[in-house]
C-alpha positions in Angstrom: 78.6 -96.5 -58.4 75.2 -97.7 -58.4 71.9 -95.9 -57.6 70.3 -96.8 -54.2 67.3 -95.6 -52.2 67.2 -94.3 -48.5 63.7 -95.0 -48.6 61.1 -92.3 -47.6 62.1 -89.7 -45.7 59.5 -86.8 -45.1 55.8 -87.4 -45.5 52.8 -85.1 -45.3 49.2 -86.7 -44.6 46.2 -84.7 -45.1 42.4 -85.0 -44.5 39.7 -82.7 -45.9 35.9 -82.7 -45.8 33.2 -80.5 -46.5 31.2 -78.5 -43.4 28.2 -79.9 -42.1 24.8 -78.6 -43.6 23.4 -75.4 -41.7 21.7 -76.3 -38.3 23.7 -79.6 -37.9 26.5 -80.2 -35.4 30.0 -79.7 -37.0 31.6 -82.6 -38.2 35.5 -83.0 -36.5 37.8 -85.5 -38.0 41.4 -85.9 -36.4 44.5 -87.4 -37.9 46.3 -89.7 -35.4 49.8 -91.0 -35.7 50.9 -93.9 -33.6 54.6 -95.0 -33.5 55.6 -98.6 -32.5 59.0 -99.7 -31.2 61.3 -102.5 -32.6 60.4 -104.5 -29.6 56.8 -104.2 -29.9 55.8 -103.3 -33.5 51.9 -104.4 -33.0 51.4 -103.9 -29.5 50.8 -100.6 -27.5 51.9 -97.5 -29.2 55.0 -95.7 -27.5 53.3 -92.5 -28.3 50.6 -91.0 -30.2 50.6 -87.6 -31.9 47.2 -85.9 -32.4 45.6 -82.6 -31.9 47.4 -80.7 -29.0 50.5 -82.9 -29.0 53.6 -83.5 -30.9 56.3 -86.4 -30.9 58.6 -85.8 -28.0 61.6 -85.3 -30.5 59.6 -83.1 -32.9 59.7 -85.1 -35.7 56.2 -85.6 -36.2 53.6 -82.7 -35.6 50.2 -81.5 -36.7 50.5 -78.3 -38.9 46.9 -77.7 -39.6 43.8 -78.8 -37.1 40.2 -78.0 -38.1 37.2 -78.8 -35.9 34.6 -78.4 -38.7 36.0 -78.7 -42.2 35.7 -75.1 -43.0 38.3 -73.5 -45.4 40.0 -74.1 -48.7 42.3 -77.1 -49.4 43.5 -79.8 -46.7 41.5 -79.3 -43.4 44.0 -81.2 -41.2 47.6 -81.6 -42.1 50.5 -83.7 -40.5 54.2 -84.0 -41.3 56.2 -87.2 -40.1 60.1 -86.8 -40.5 60.7 -90.5 -40.7 64.2 -90.2 -41.8 64.9 -88.3 -38.6 63.0 -90.9 -36.4 65.0 -92.6 -33.8 66.1 -96.3 -34.7 64.3 -97.9 -31.8 61.1 -97.0 -33.8 60.0 -99.8 -36.4 56.6 -98.5 -37.6 54.3 -95.7 -37.5 50.5 -95.8 -38.2 48.6 -93.1 -39.3 44.7 -93.0 -39.2 41.7 -90.9 -38.8 38.9 -90.8 -36.1 35.7 -89.1 -36.3 34.9 -87.0 -33.3 31.6 -88.6 -31.6 30.0 -85.5 -30.1 26.4 -84.9 -30.7 25.5 -88.2 -32.2 27.2 -91.4 -33.9 28.8 -90.3 -37.2 30.5 -92.8 -39.7 32.2 -91.8 -42.8 29.0 -92.4 -44.8 27.9 -89.2 -42.6 30.7 -87.1 -43.6 30.4 -84.9 -46.6 33.1 -85.4 -49.2 35.9 -86.9 -46.9 39.2 -87.5 -48.5 42.9 -88.5 -47.6 46.4 -87.9 -49.1 49.7 -89.1 -48.3 52.6 -87.5 -50.1 56.3 -87.6 -50.0 58.0 -84.2 -50.2 56.1 -81.5 -51.8 54.7 -83.3 -55.0 54.9 -87.2 -54.9 51.6 -88.4 -54.2 52.0 -91.7 -52.4 48.2 -92.6 -52.0 44.7 -90.7 -51.9 41.5 -92.1 -51.0 37.6 -91.1 -50.0 36.9 -93.7 -47.3 34.1 -95.0 -49.6 35.4 -98.7 -48.7 34.7 -98.2 -44.9 31.3 -96.2 -45.0 30.3 -97.5 -41.8 33.3 -96.8 -40.0 33.9 -94.3 -37.3 37.8 -94.7 -37.7 40.5 -95.8 -40.1 44.0 -96.3 -40.7 45.1 -95.2 -44.0 49.1 -95.4 -44.0 51.6 -97.6 -42.5 55.5 -96.9 -42.6 57.8 -99.6 -41.6 61.5 -99.8 -41.4 63.4 -102.4 -43.1 66.6 -104.2 -42.2 68.8 -101.5 -43.7 66.9 -98.7 -41.8 64.9 -97.4 -45.0 61.4 -96.6 -44.4 58.8 -98.3 -46.6 55.2 -97.1 -47.1 52.1 -99.2 -47.5 48.9 -97.7 -48.2 45.4 -99.2 -47.4 42.4 -98.1 -45.9 41.2 -100.1 -42.8 37.8 -99.2 -40.8 37.2 -99.6 -37.3 33.9 -99.1 -35.1 35.6 -97.4 -32.2 35.6 -94.1 -30.3 38.5 -91.9 -30.3 40.0 -93.5 -27.1 39.7 -97.1 -28.2 40.8 -96.4 -31.4 44.3 -95.6 -30.5 44.6 -98.9 -28.5 43.5 -101.0 -31.7 44.9 -98.7 -34.5 48.3 -100.7 -34.9 46.7 -104.2 -35.3 48.2 -106.4 -38.0 45.6 -106.4 -41.3 45.8 -109.6 -43.5 
């Protein structure tokens, strides 16, 4: 019997950044996952997962949320159990948005931002520092798509957006050339 792959099963995405210097407002980055249905894989998200939310079926959830980048290791962590996601979902896009509270901030204004996508506990699928999108206020960095056999595939790529948090969630699923 030959070897075959079931695709990606369980994924962890993480963000980290350094706190703002003393006297400056805190920097708050948020992971957002958007799910898209088979009927509308590039349209409006079927649902979003971010701080204070989780997927209706519990397959996508935020493990750790930070509002200031303080602490050791990864400040925000989200788990996606793609192998348990209902077959009506064809695509999941994961991104990050910078909260725009005191003043406009871009990735160039964030101290040492980084992201990591890994499968299981040890297999790193992607890492990036957002240096390619310094003027963006939000970015997508991971796209998972279901192939004809039902297996989940991963596509890395950082794509910057100049959007506030609300409008970012409406456009983050756009196709990129």
